[in-house]
C-alpha positions in Angstrom: 160.0 71.1 47.9 157.4 68.5 49.4 158.4 68.6 52.8 157.4 72.4 52.2 154.4 72.0 51.0 152.9 69.6 53.6 154.1 72.1 56.3 152.3 75.1 54.6 148.8 72.7 54.4 149.5 71.6 58.0 149.9 75.3 59.2 146.6 76.0 57.5 144.9 73.4 59.5 146.4 74.5 62.7 144.9 77.9 61.6 141.8 77.1 60.5 141.2 74.9 63.6 142.3 77.6 65.8 139.3 79.6 63.6 136.9 77.2 64.3 137.7 77.3 67.9 137.0 80.2 68.7 134.3 80.8 66.6 132.6 77.7 68.7 133.5 79.8 71.7 132.1 82.6 70.6 128.9 80.7 70.2 128.4 79.1 73.5 129.3 82.3 75.0 126.5 84.0 73.0 123.7 80.7 73.7 125.1 81.8 77.3 124.1 85.2 77.3 121.2 84.6 75.2 119.8 82.0 78.2 120.3 84.6 80.6 118.8 87.5 79.0 115.6 85.0 78.9 115.7 84.3 82.6 115.9 88.0 83.2 112.9 88.5 81.2 111.1 86.2 82.9 111.9 87.0 86.1 110.9 90.9 85.5 107.5 89.4 84.1 107.0 87.6 87.1 108.0 90.0 89.0 105.6 92.7 87.7 103.0 90.2 88.2 103.7 89.6 92.0 103.8 93.3 92.8 100.5 94.2 91.3 97.8 95.5 93.6 96.0 92.8 95.1 92.7 93.0 97.6 94.8 92.1 99.6 97.9 94.0 99.1 95.4 97.1 99.5 96.3 97.2 103.4 100.0 97.2 104.9 99.5 97.2 109.1 102.6 99.4 109.3 102.5 100.0 113.4 100.7 99.3 116.8 100.4 101.2 119.9 103.3 100.6 122.5 100.6 99.2 124.9 99.5 96.5 122.7 102.5 95.1 120.7 102.0 92.6 118.3 98.6 91.7 120.0 96.3 91.0 117.5 92.3 92.7 118.5 89.9 90.4 118.2 85.7 90.1 118.6 86.3 88.2 122.2 88.1 91.2 123.7 85.2 93.4 123.8 86.8 96.5 122.4 84.6 99.2 120.0 86.8 99.4 117.0 87.2 102.9 114.9 88.2 103.5 111.9 89.5 107.0 110.8 92.0 108.1 108.0 94.6 110.8 108.3 95.6 112.5 105.6 98.6 114.3 106.0 96.8 118.0 105.4 94.6 117.2 107.8 96.6 115.3 110.4 95.2 117.4 113.2 91.7 116.6 112.5 92.2 113.3 112.4 93.6 113.6 116.1 91.0 115.9 117.3 88.2 113.3 116.2 90.6 110.6 118.4 90.3 112.8 120.9 87.0 113.7 121.6 85.9 109.8 121.4 89.0 108.7 123.9 87.4 111.6 126.3 84.0 110.8 126.4 83.8 107.2 127.4 84.8 104.4 129.9 84.7 101.7 126.8 88.1 100.0 125.5 88.2 101.7 122.2 91.2 100.1 119.2 91.3 102.9 116.9 92.5 102.3 113.0 94.5 104.9 111.6 94.2 104.7 107.4 96.7 106.7 105.9 99.2 106.5 103.1 102.6 105.7 102.7 104.3 109.3 103.3 102.0 110.2 106.3 102.8 107.1 108.7 105.7 108.8 110.0 103.7 112.2 111.1 100.9 110.0 112.2 103.0 108.0 114.6 105.0 110.8 115.3 101.4 113.0 116.6 100.4 110.2 118.5 103.7 109.1 120.6 104.7 112.5 121.3 101.2 113.8 122.5 98.3 112.9 124.9 97.3 110.6 122.8 100.1 108.2 123.6 97.5 106.5 125.9 94.9 105.1 123.0 95.7 101.4 121.7 95.9 101.9 117.7 97.4 100.5 114.5 98.5 102.0 111.7 97.0 100.7 108.4 98.8 101.9 104.9 96.2 102.4 102.0 97.5 101.5 98.3 95.5 104.3 96.1 96.7 102.4 93.2 93.2 100.2 93.7 91.6 103.2 92.3 93.2 103.2 88.8 90.6 102.9 86.5 87.6 103.7 88.9 88.3 107.6 89.8 87.7 110.2 86.8 89.7 113.4 87.4 87.6 116.4 88.5 89.1 119.8 89.6 85.7 121.5 91.1 86.3 120.0 94.3 89.9 117.8 94.3 89.7 117.5 98.0 86.5 115.0 97.8 89.2 112.7 94.9 91.7 112.2 97.8 92.7 108.3 98.0 91.7 108.4 101.1 88.0 109.4 101.2 87.4 106.2 99.5 88.9 103.9 102.2 85.2 103.0 103.6 84.8 101.2 100.4 86.9 98.4 101.5 86.8 98.2 105.3 86.4 94.1 105.2 89.9 94.4 103.9 91.5 95.9 106.7 94.3 93.6 108.8 90.9 93.4 112.2 88.6 90.6 113.0 86.1 92.3 114.2 82.7 91.6 113.0 81.5 94.9 113.3 83.2 98.6 113.3 82.7 102.1 113.4 83.6 104.2 110.5 83.8 107.9 111.2 85.6 111.1 108.6 88.4 113.5 110.0 85.9 116.3 110.3 83.5 115.0 113.2 83.4 115.7 116.6 82.1 112.7 119.2 80.7 114.0 122.4 78.2 111.2 123.6 79.6 107.7 124.5 81.1 106.0 121.2 80.2 102.6 122.8 76.7 103.4 122.7 76.9 104.4 118.4 78.2 100.6 118.5 75.8 98.6 120.6 73.0 99.9 118.0 71.1 97.1 116.5 71.1 96.1 112.9 68.4 95.1 111.4 68.9 91.0 109.5 70.1 91.4 106.2 71.6 95.1 106.8 75.4 95.5 106.5 75.5 99.1 107.8 73.5 101.5 109.9 73.7 105.6 108.4 71.6 108.6 109.4 69.1 109.6 106.5 69.2 113.3 105.8 65.2 113.8 106.3 65.8 112.5 110.0 66.6 115.5 112.5 63.5 118.7 112.4 65.7 120.8 114.0 68.1 120.6 111.1 65.3 121.2 108.6 65.8 124.9 108.9 69.4 125.2 108.2 69.4 122.6 105.6 66.6 125.0 103.5 69.1 128.1 104.4 72.0 126.9 103.0 70.5 124.9 99.8 71.3 121.4 100.9 70.6 118.7 98.8 68.7 115.8 100.6 67.5 113.6 97.7 69.3 111.5 95.3 68.3 114.2 93.0 71.2 115.8 94.2 73.5 113.2 93.9 72.7 111.4 90.7 72.4 112.6 87.0 68.7 111.3 86.2 69.3 112.5 82.9 71.3 109.1 81.8 69.6 105.9 81.3 71.9 103.9 83.8 70.5 106.0 86.7 66.8 105.9 85.5 67.2 102.2 85.2 68.1 101.6 89.2 64.3 102.7 89.6 65.5 104.8 93.1 62.8 107.9 93.1 65.1 111.0 92.6 63.3 112.5 95.8 64.2 109.4 97.6 66.0 110.4 100.7 70.0 110.5 100.8 71.8 109.7 103.3 75.5 110.7 104.8 78.1 108.0 104.6 80.6 110.2 106.9 79.5 108.0 109.7 78.3 104.6 110.2 78.7 101.3 112.0 79.2 98.7 109.7 78.3 95.1 109.9 81.7 93.1 108.1 80.3 90.2 108.3 77.5 91.1 106.4 79.5 93.4 104.1 81.4 90.4 103.1 78.5 88.2 102.2 76.4 90.5 100.2 80.1 91.8 98.6 79.3 95.1 98.9 82.9 96.3 98.3 82.6 94.9 94.5 79.1 96.7 94.3 80.8 99.7 95.1 83.9 99.2 92.6 81.2 98.4 89.8 79.7 101.7 90.0 82.6 103.1 90.4 83.8 101.9 86.9 80.5 102.6 85.8 80.8 106.3 86.3 84.4 106.3 85.4 83.0 105.3 81.8 80.0 107.4 81.6 80.1 110.0 84.3 76.8 109.2 86.1 77.7 111.5 88.9 80.5 114.0 89.7 82.3 115.8 92.2 80.7 118.9 91.2 77.4 117.4 92.8 76.5 117.1 96.2 78.4 114.9 98.3 81.7 114.2 95.6 82.4 111.0 93.9 82.7 108.8 97.3 78.7 109.4 98.4 76.7 108.2 95.6 77.8 104.7 95.1 76.9 104.1 98.5 73.7 105.8 97.8 73.0 103.3 95.0 74.2 100.3 96.6 72.6 100.5 100.2 69.7 102.4 99.1 66.8 100.7 101.1 69.2 98.3 102.7 71.0 100.2 105.8 69.5 100.9 109.1 68.8 104.3 110.8 71.0 105.5 112.8 69.5 107.8 116.5 70.1 111.4 114.2 71.8 112.9 117.2 74.2 110.6 116.4 74.9 112.4 113.2 74.4 116.8 113.1 75.6 117.5 110.3 76.0 120.1 107.6 78.0 122.3 110.2 80.7 123.1 107.2 78.1 124.0 104.4 78.0 127.6 105.5 79.8 130.3 107.5 77.2 131.8 108.7 74.7 129.0 109.4 74.2 128.0 112.7 72.5 125.9 114.9 70.9 126.4 118.3 72.9 126.0 121.5 70.1 123.1 122.2 71.0 121.2 119.1 74.4 121.7 120.1 74.2 120.4 123.3 71.9 117.6 122.6 74.2 115.8 119.6 76.2 113.1 120.3 78.4 113.6 117.0 78.8 117.0 115.4 80.0 116.5 111.0 81.6 119.4 109.4 80.8 118.6 106.5 81.4 120.9 103.8 84.1 123.2 102.9 83.9 125.4 105.6 86.4 123.5 108.6 86.7 124.1 111.8 90.3 124.2 111.7 90.0 127.0 108.6 88.2 130.4 109.1 85.7 131.5 108.4 83.2 128.7 110.0 80.9 128.2 112.3 81.2 126.4 115.7 85.0 126.6 115.9 84.8 126.6 119.6 83.3 123.1 120.0 85.8 121.6 117.7 89.1 123.3 118.9 88.5 121.9 122.7 90.0 119.0 121.0 92.6 120.2 118.7 96.1 118.9 120.2 99.1 120.9 118.7 101.0 119.5 115.9 104.3 118.3 117.6 106.2 118.6 114.4 104.7 122.0 113.3 103.2 121.4 110.0 99.4 121.5 111.0 98.2 125.0 112.3 94.7 126.2 112.8 93.8 129.0 110.5 92.2 131.8 112.6 92.2 135.9 112.2 94.8 138.1 113.6 93.9 139.6 117.0 92.9 142.9 116.8 95.0 143.6 120.4 
């Protein structure tokens, strides 16, 4: 009887020890899982932090021409660096601009072509499958995340809200080593020698050179006929206190930032990019200008930051407003003298209707992919 009791108690003790061992093992497994979860959370947090767009991450070099493989172009190479954006929708326009520059100079020009990720392949294909394969270039990818919290959505001119419209604000962050560079919009044609524009002497303390909107008497008649704005009143909302506090007279002449020469060193020194971002953020909060006003939302920050602080370009290096009316045109004399033509406005020369389409089309190179095509009236023949 006593042996039976001891046997039962021994078996109970053994079962208890087994249960205790199982519980211990379960607890250890749970502890390991908990540690793993904490590690995963920490890794995820660090990964998010490391992939947030920093200023240095806004640009990514994604290719150079075969003629200059893996060569970093520097100031000593005596080249003319030209920065131009190439959106997927307007790729043919950018290539026409590049073509006109390349064929009108003997200088060594290096093109920095800025685009978005989806258009990188198309950009390279357009160059390497056409006569443009002879140019020296680098493709840079722009990260639009940098514009978060800085650009207010607006449906009146959606084309003016394209991320590439703001590339001009971030020139010092490109992967280049030049002290000076030329920035051009994609709706221009260069008829002069780009080296002459590059060699302009900037005044001390000036980070850029623009063409003022009051500079060319021969354009005044067209400007009046199409109702173009040539003063700050047309770009800023002077009812807002933030604008009044600037102390800028509403009748001061404006300028067009679609063509300019930039002193990159001076730009960095004056922290121009930070100043431009400040006004973008201010507009995002206060709406002190909008794309419904002249020039969209990319022009006003430049007007504010560079007011009375820029060198004036020779007006023949920026004959503009060709895209503001399908009817108002320049005289042959003005067009022949112009070193650069700019179709700023809604009537682009690759579409129809537009003025002086022949001057633009002579530099157009058909898209090898077939995605970009000209819009022209149907022939009656």
